[in-house]
Residue, then its C-alpha position, 0 to 999 in steps of 0.5 A: m567956167l568949164d568950156a569943153r568938147l571932150v573927144v576920146e576914142r577907146r577901141s570901139f568906143r567914142l566919146d564926143l561930148p560938148l560940155a559947158v558949166h558956168a561958175g556957181e552952176v551944178v550940172a548933173l551928167l546922167g546915162p546908162n552903164g557904158a554911156g561915157k560918164t566915167t570916161a568924161l570924168r577921167a578926161l576932165a580930171g586929167l587921168l585920160p588924155l583927149s583924142d580931139g577937141h578941147l578942155t578950157l577952164a577959167g579961160r585956161d587950156l588944159d587939154r587941146p590935142g590939136r596943139r599938143l597941149w596937155s596938163p597933168p592932174e596935179r596942175r589942174p584947178i580941179g577937185v574930185v570926190f570919187q565914188d569910194y572917196l579914196l581917203f588916205p587910210h594912214l592920215t587923219a581926217l585933218d591931214n586928208v583935207a590938208f593934203g591938197p593945200r600942201r601940194q599947192g605949196l602952203r606950209r604945213r600949219a597954214a594947210r592945217e588951218r585951212a583944213a580945220g576950217w573946212l572940217d568945221r564947215m562940214g560939222l566934223a571938227d570933233h573928228a579932225r583926229s579920226r582916221p578914215r576906218h573910224l568914220s561913218g559913211g556919211q562922215a567919210q563922204r564929207v571929208a572927201l568933199a572937204r578935201a576936194l573943196a580945200v584946194e579952192p577948185a575952179l571945177l568940182l567933180l563928183d563921181e557918184p558921191l552918194a552911191a556908197l551910203d545907205a538909204r537913211t544916211r543918203l537922205d541926210t547927206r544929200a541935203q548937206l551936199q546940196r547946201h555945200l554945192a550952193a555955196h561953192p563959187g566954182a563950177t560943179l559937175l555931178v556924174t550919177h545914175d540916180p535921177l533923184d540926186a540929179l533932180v535935187l542937186a543940179d541946175r541942169l541935166v545933160i543926158v549921154e548915151d553911147g558917148r553922145v548927148v541925147q538931151e539936156g536942159d532943166a529938170a522940168t524940161i527933161t521930165a515933161q519931154p523925154r526924147t529917148d527910152y532911157v530918159a523916159r524910164l528915168v522919169g517914169l514915163n511910157l514913150y513912143r515915136g510916131h507920125a501925127t496927123g491931127h490928134t491921131v498918131a500912127l506908131a510902128g506896126g500900125f497901132e494908133l494912139t489918140t492924143g490931146d495935142a494936135h500935131d502934123g509930122d513926127v512926134f513923141v507921145a508920153f504918158p505915165p503908168s498911172a494913166v493906164a487903166l486895166h479892165a477885165a473886159r472892154p470898158d465903156g465910156s470916155p477913153r479914146n485909147t483902148w486895146p486888148t493886151t496880156i500881162g507880161g509881168v508884175q512887180r512892186h512899185g512903191d505902195n502900188l504894183r507895176v504891171q508890164l503889158a506885152g502888146p500890141i505896144e509895150v506899156a507900164a501900168d501902175v495899179t493898186p494891190l486891191a485892183a490887182a487882186h480884183l483883176r487876178l493879174a498874173p503873167g499871160r492873163p488877158v486884159w484890156a488897157a485904156v488911156k484917156a487922150t487927155e492923159t497923153r502928151a504929144y510933142p515934136a520929135a525933132p530935138p530943140a536947138r542946143d543950148a548956145r553955151t555948149d557950142r563954143 
């Protein structure tokens, strides 16, 4: 198990990240650029010392500044798959994988036997004598994963492991990676900016912004109740914070939304872009939330178009190409927006109690 509080101070940036990952668990660390994901990974790998806090793995302290204790990377039971894989170009796939066990003290023959076993598990037995330049992107990724797992790590770190792959290779490799992670007995931390990688591969998500955890939980919890604009964009929701009185939520600037959920106090209100209907004139009928607005921008989004509405609140709406043509949507065009109260979700703005596993 990984039990850590990673505190790293670098110039004007401070990372303060409590983190716990159990054996057999896969945790995804997500956040925007500059949030501290790479700093956290480097601190765990031993490439960056902690300024404060602690790092304990499998009951052993690896970094505890208060006691002037620090373990170098080569003495940590940690395997790392870097974004660009960083395979040794002059070594074969077999010797790349055998490198770690050799550093651990295994004799050449034993290390190569272990490496051959891992390549076989990865479906790469026929590529054991290939050098990295002769491997495809997916094959190189699997060699890098085998190299990390061959040292039998207590913690496996994955740094954007699928980012360098094309879309088709990424799909196949993600499925293979999922199977290998499920069989890994140690803890796994996946650092990524891709929500699909996180949702498919991880048991739990930790969202970090500006060096701090802003939300964590399983995928269902995160996607149902985002707590920051970044998380809302990540899961594809419109998100607003306001003060609720019953079914009415007052937002900044005096705008009000009617919600299907009744609350009193500070709340978040969320609804998907697909819940927003656009009309050329004020609509009749049931929608409780109706307001005039203008088109801020239009872009393709899958089979539909994603329309950005400029005010009085910023909203994303999804419409079909046929509807867009009928409305003659273009930046600056006035339209009416409508959202049914039953399509919204309102929930308390106060964050839930932190998982006890991270408060060690």
